[in-house]
C-alpha positions as CSV (number, residue, x, y, z in Angstrom):
1,M,-338.7,-105.6,-98.4
2,A,-336.9,-108.6,-99.9
3,S,-337.9,-107.9,-103.5
4,S,-336.3,-104.5,-103.5
5,L,-333.4,-104.9,-101.2
6,S,-330.1,-103.7,-102.6
7,P,-327.0,-105.9,-103.1
8,L,-325.2,-104.6,-100.0
9,P,-327.6,-103.3,-97.4
10,I,-326.2,-101.3,-94.5
11,V,-327.8,-102.2,-91.2
12,F,-327.9,-100.3,-87.9
13,T,-329.3,-101.6,-84.6
14,H,-330.2,-99.3,-81.7
15,I,-332.0,-99.4,-78.4
16,S,-333.0,-96.2,-76.5
17,G,-334.4,-95.8,-73.0
18,D,-336.7,-93.0,-74.0
19,R,-337.4,-94.6,-77.4
20,K,-336.3,-91.4,-79.2
21,A,-333.7,-91.1,-81.9
22,S,-330.5,-89.4,-80.7
23,P,-328.9,-86.7,-82.9
24,Q,-325.9,-88.9,-83.4
25,L,-328.0,-91.8,-84.7
26,L,-329.7,-89.5,-87.2
27,C,-326.4,-88.2,-88.4
28,A,-325.1,-91.8,-88.9
29,L,-328.2,-92.8,-90.9
30,V,-328.2,-89.8,-93.2
31,Q,-324.5,-90.0,-93.8
32,A,-324.8,-93.7,-94.8
33,R,-327.5,-92.8,-97.3
34,L,-325.7,-89.8,-98.7
35,T,-322.6,-91.8,-99.4
36,N,-324.3,-95.0,-100.6
37,P,-327.4,-93.8,-102.5
38,A,-327.7,-97.2,-104.3
39,Q,-327.9,-99.2,-101.1
40,N,-330.7,-99.7,-98.6
41,V,-330.0,-98.3,-95.1
42,I,-331.9,-100.2,-92.4
43,L,-332.5,-99.3,-88.8
44,I,-333.7,-102.0,-86.4
45,S,-334.7,-100.4,-83.2
46,N,-337.2,-99.8,-80.4
47,L,-337.8,-96.1,-81.4
48,K,-341.3,-94.8,-81.1
49,D,-342.9,-93.2,-84.2
50,F,-339.5,-93.0,-86.0
51,R,-340.9,-91.7,-89.2
52,V,-343.0,-89.0,-87.5
53,Q,-339.9,-87.7,-85.6
54,C,-337.9,-87.1,-88.7
55,A,-338.1,-84.9,-91.7
56,P,-339.8,-86.5,-94.8
57,E,-336.4,-86.6,-96.5
58,F,-335.3,-89.3,-94.0
59,D,-337.8,-91.7,-95.3
60,R,-336.3,-91.8,-98.8
61,G,-334.1,-94.9,-99.0
62,F,-334.5,-95.8,-95.4
63,H,-336.3,-98.8,-93.9
64,Y,-337.3,-98.9,-90.3
65,E,-337.8,-102.3,-88.6
66,N,-339.3,-102.7,-85.2
67,L,-337.0,-104.5,-82.8
68,E,-339.9,-106.4,-81.2
69,D,-340.5,-108.2,-84.5
70,Y,-337.0,-109.8,-84.1
71,A,-337.3,-110.8,-80.4
72,D,-337.7,-114.5,-81.2
73,S,-334.3,-114.5,-82.9
74,F,-332.4,-114.1,-79.7
75,V,-334.6,-115.8,-77.1
76,P,-332.5,-119.0,-77.0
77,F,-329.4,-117.0,-76.5
78,R,-331.0,-114.8,-73.8
79,H,-331.9,-117.9,-71.8
80,R,-328.1,-118.8,-71.7
81,Y,-326.7,-115.4,-71.3
82,F,-324.7,-114.9,-68.1
83,H,-323.5,-111.3,-67.3
84,L,-319.8,-111.0,-66.8
85,S,-319.2,-107.4,-67.4
86,V,-319.0,-104.1,-65.5
87,N,-321.2,-102.6,-68.2
88,P,-325.0,-102.5,-67.6
89,L,-326.7,-105.8,-68.2
90,W,-329.2,-104.4,-70.8
91,Y,-326.3,-102.8,-72.8
92,E,-323.9,-105.8,-72.8
93,R,-326.6,-108.3,-73.5
94,F,-327.9,-106.3,-76.5
95,C,-324.4,-106.1,-77.9
96,F,-324.6,-109.9,-78.2
97,E,-328.2,-110.1,-79.3
98,R,-327.7,-107.7,-82.2
99,W,-325.9,-110.3,-84.2
100,F,-328.8,-112.7,-83.9
101,I,-331.1,-109.9,-85.0
102,L,-328.8,-109.2,-88.0
103,R,-328.9,-112.9,-89.0
104,E,-332.7,-113.0,-88.8
105,F,-332.9,-109.9,-91.0
106,C,-330.6,-111.4,-93.6
107,R,-332.6,-114.7,-93.5
108,R,-335.9,-112.9,-94.0
109,N,-334.6,-110.9,-96.9
110,G,-332.3,-113.4,-98.6
111,C,-329.2,-111.3,-98.1
112,E,-326.0,-112.8,-99.4
113,R,-323.8,-109.9,-98.1
114,V,-324.5,-107.3,-95.4
115,V,-322.7,-104.4,-93.7
116,Y,-323.3,-103.7,-90.1
117,C,-322.4,-100.3,-88.5
118,D,-322.6,-99.0,-84.9
119,S,-324.7,-95.9,-84.5
120,D,-321.6,-93.8,-83.8
121,V,-320.0,-94.4,-87.2
122,L,-320.1,-91.9,-90.1
123,I,-319.4,-93.5,-93.5
124,Y,-317.6,-91.4,-96.1
125,S,-317.2,-93.8,-99.1
126,D,-319.2,-95.9,-101.5
127,L,-318.9,-99.2,-99.7
128,V,-319.2,-101.4,-102.8
129,E,-316.1,-99.7,-104.2
130,A,-314.2,-99.4,-100.9
131,L,-314.6,-103.0,-100.0
132,K,-313.1,-104.3,-103.3
133,A,-309.7,-104.0,-101.6
134,W,-310.8,-106.7,-99.1
135,Q,-312.1,-109.3,-101.5
136,G,-311.7,-112.9,-100.5
137,A,-312.6,-112.7,-96.8
138,D,-315.6,-114.5,-95.4
139,Y,-316.1,-111.6,-92.9
140,L,-314.4,-108.3,-92.0
141,N,-314.1,-106.6,-88.7
142,V,-312.2,-103.4,-88.0
143,T,-309.6,-105.0,-85.8
144,R,-309.2,-108.3,-84.0
145,G,-311.5,-107.1,-81.2
146,C,-313.6,-104.3,-82.8
147,W,-316.8,-104.7,-84.8
148,S,-318.0,-101.1,-85.0
149,T,-318.1,-101.8,-88.8
150,A,-318.6,-105.4,-89.8
151,V,-319.0,-107.0,-93.2
152,F,-320.3,-110.5,-93.8
153,N,-319.5,-111.6,-97.4
154,R,-320.9,-115.1,-96.6
155,M,-323.7,-115.8,-94.2
156,S,-321.9,-119.0,-93.1
157,A,-319.5,-116.8,-91.3
158,L,-322.2,-115.1,-89.3
159,D,-323.8,-118.5,-88.6
160,G,-320.4,-119.8,-87.3
161,F,-320.0,-116.9,-85.0
162,L,-323.5,-117.3,-83.5
163,E,-322.9,-121.1,-83.0
164,L,-319.8,-120.2,-81.1
165,L,-321.8,-117.7,-78.9
166,M,-324.4,-120.4,-78.0
167,E,-321.6,-122.8,-77.1
168,M,-319.7,-120.2,-75.2
169,F,-322.6,-119.6,-72.8
170,A,-323.5,-123.3,-72.4
171,R,-322.0,-123.5,-68.9
172,N,-321.4,-127.3,-69.1
173,S,-319.2,-126.8,-72.2
174,V,-315.4,-126.9,-72.6
175,L,-315.6,-123.5,-74.3
176,W,-317.3,-121.9,-71.3
177,Q,-314.4,-122.9,-69.1
178,E,-311.9,-121.8,-71.7
179,T,-313.7,-118.5,-71.9
180,L,-313.4,-118.0,-68.1
181,D,-309.7,-119.0,-68.3
182,R,-309.1,-116.4,-71.0
183,L,-310.9,-113.8,-69.0
184,G,-308.7,-114.4,-66.0
185,F,-311.2,-115.8,-63.6
186,M,-309.6,-117.9,-60.9
187,R,-312.7,-118.0,-58.7
188,P,-316.5,-117.8,-59.1
189,Y,-317.4,-114.4,-60.5
190,D,-318.6,-112.0,-57.8
191,G,-319.8,-109.2,-60.1
192,A,-317.0,-106.8,-59.2
193,A,-314.3,-105.3,-61.4
194,S,-311.0,-106.8,-60.6
195,S,-307.5,-106.1,-61.9
196,G,-306.5,-108.6,-64.6
197,I,-310.0,-109.6,-65.4
198,D,-311.5,-108.7,-68.7
199,N,-315.2,-108.2,-69.5
200,L,-317.1,-110.9,-71.4
201,T,-318.2,-108.8,-74.4
202,D,-319.1,-109.6,-78.0
203,M,-315.7,-108.1,-78.9
204,F,-314.0,-110.5,-76.6
205,A,-316.0,-113.3,-78.3
206,I,-314.8,-112.3,-81.8
207,R,-311.2,-112.7,-80.6
208,I,-312.0,-116.3,-79.6
209,F,-313.8,-116.8,-82.9
210,N,-310.7,-115.7,-84.8
211,D,-308.6,-118.2,-82.8
212,L,-310.9,-121.2,-82.9
213,R,-312.4,-120.9,-86.4
214,P,-309.4,-120.2,-88.7
215,E,-311.2,-122.0,-91.6
216,I,-313.6,-119.0,-91.6
217,K,-311.4,-116.4,-93.2
218,G,-311.5,-112.9,-91.6
219,D,-309.6,-109.7,-92.4
220,H,-309.2,-106.3,-90.7
221,L,-310.7,-103.1,-92.1
222,Y,-308.2,-101.0,-90.1
223,S,-305.4,-102.3,-92.4
224,I,-304.5,-99.8,-95.1
225,K,-305.4,-101.2,-98.5
226,D,-305.4,-99.3,-101.8
227,G,-304.8,-96.1,-99.9
228,G,-307.8,-96.4,-97.6
229,C,-309.0,-97.9,-94.3
230,F,-311.9,-98.0,-91.9
231,D,-311.4,-96.1,-88.7
232,R,-311.3,-97.9,-85.3
233,N,-311.7,-94.7,-83.2
234,I,-311.1,-91.2,-84.2
235,S,-309.4,-90.7,-80.8
236,I,-306.9,-93.5,-81.3
237,S,-303.8,-92.6,-83.4
238,A,-301.2,-94.9,-82.0
239,P,-301.1,-98.6,-82.9
240,E,-302.4,-100.9,-80.3
241,T,-301.2,-104.1,-82.1
242,P,-298.4,-104.8,-84.5
243,L,-301.1,-104.9,-87.3
244,D,-302.5,-101.5,-86.6
245,P,-301.3,-98.4,-88.6
246,E,-300.0,-95.3,-86.8
247,F,-301.5,-92.0,-87.6
248,E,-300.5,-88.4,-86.9
249,A,-302.5,-86.9,-84.0
250,H,-303.9,-83.5,-83.5
251,G,-304.7,-83.2,-79.8
252,D,-307.0,-86.1,-78.8
253,R,-307.9,-87.0,-82.4
254,K,-306.4,-88.1,-85.6
255,R,-305.1,-85.2,-87.7
256,L,-307.5,-85.0,-90.6
257,S,-307.7,-83.1,-93.9
258,W,-310.8,-82.9,-96.0
259,Q,-311.2,-83.2,-99.8
260,D,-314.6,-83.1,-101.3
261,G,-316.2,-84.0,-98.0
262,V,-313.9,-87.0,-97.4
263,P,-311.5,-87.2,-94.5
264,Y,-307.9,-88.2,-94.9
265,A,-305.4,-89.0,-92.2
266,V,-301.6,-89.2,-92.4
267,A,-300.2,-92.6,-91.6
268,R,-296.6,-93.0,-90.4
269,P,-293.9,-93.6,-91.4
270,D,-294.0,-92.1,-94.9
271,V,-297.3,-93.6,-95.9
272,G,-298.9,-90.3,-96.7
273,P,-302.6,-89.4,-96.8
274,V,-305.0,-92.3,-96.1
275,R,-308.6,-92.1,-97.1
276,M,-310.8,-92.8,-94.1
277,H,-313.8,-94.8,-95.5
278,C,-315.5,-94.1,-92.1
279,L,-314.8,-92.4,-88.8
280,H,-315.8,-94.1,-85.5
281,Y,-316.8,-91.6,-82.7
282,Q,-316.6,-94.1,-79.8
283,G,-316.9,-93.1,-76.2
284,N,-316.0,-89.5,-75.4
285,A,-315.5,-88.9,-79.2
286,K,-319.3,-88.9,-79.6
287,A,-319.1,-85.3,-78.6
288,Y,-317.4,-84.5,-81.9
289,M,-319.8,-86.5,-84.1
290,I,-322.4,-83.9,-84.8
291,D,-319.8,-81.2,-85.6
292,Y,-318.0,-83.4,-88.1
293,F,-321.3,-84.4,-89.7
294,L,-322.5,-80.8,-90.1
295,K,-319.4,-80.0,-92.2
296,Q,-321.1,-81.6,-95.2
297,A,-324.8,-82.0,-94.1
298,P,-327.4,-81.4,-96.7
299,P,-329.4,-78.1,-96.4
300,W,-332.6,-79.8,-95.5
301,F,-330.9,-81.4,-92.4
302,A,-331.2,-78.0,-90.7
303,K,-334.9,-78.6,-90.4
304,L,-334.3,-81.1,-87.6
305,G,-332.6,-78.4,-85.4
306,I,-329.5,-80.6,-84.7
307,N,-326.4,-78.6,-83.8
308,A,-323.0,-79.3,-82.4
309,S,-323.9,-77.9,-79.0
310,M,-326.2,-80.8,-78.2
311,P,-325.1,-83.1,-75.3
312,N,-323.2,-86.3,-75.8
313,F,-325.2,-89.4,-76.1
314,Q,-324.2,-93.0,-75.3
315,S,-325.8,-95.7,-77.4
316,A,-325.5,-99.4,-77.9
């Protein structure tokens, strides 16, 4: 693949218990390809017979990579991983391992830049153009603790984050003890959820990375720049930190208007319409993802029989 890889590949990782593609995942992949026709869209997953499941149109511009082919990339981390989360072990561990998988993909293909998206994200902009507003950063995450969309402009930033993960889970390290202190553990972990104790997730780890590695410059995609931003969660309108914008709400979602298939939200105070380069359908918001996608789905997508009445699906 390396000889034909586009300058800004868009990578998704996904694991599924039944090894079948969820409707939401298919929507995310197609949307990424429709809005970024000049870029490769890559799925690294454990799905069975992915190309057989999908309409032939899916194969154009997509590359499927077998997750098993990347297992060696995260074995050293898996040996160190210690589960400190109320989420299922397989889910939380994979949330860490996906970053090792992403680095291995970039190494094999000589990537200088890469975009990573969760499988519950719909992209609405040409990312090469949209990301010009965030030039100069080594890496980009949506907010301080959210990587539903991530951009690595320099591979050294991804290397630095993975080095921190390996040190974080070395249980004789100073960083391991500091991590426990930050989580709020005052006693050995007993596996139970407790008030005041956070979960050790990769999102928690990126907050530590932001604090301890300031020489690796990061920036937030949820900040409004040149009239646009990348969504944190379609269900979140109020700011959760002083850096977050505030948007008008409509029920349990951001109030959106649509122009030429692109969503716009209204930011307060007096900011006006903001182009949403992506929408993140996290958690319960996954129930809306298919309906929003079908608003501008290509005609051939109907062949797959995907409709808005399909049940919600939780994925890593």
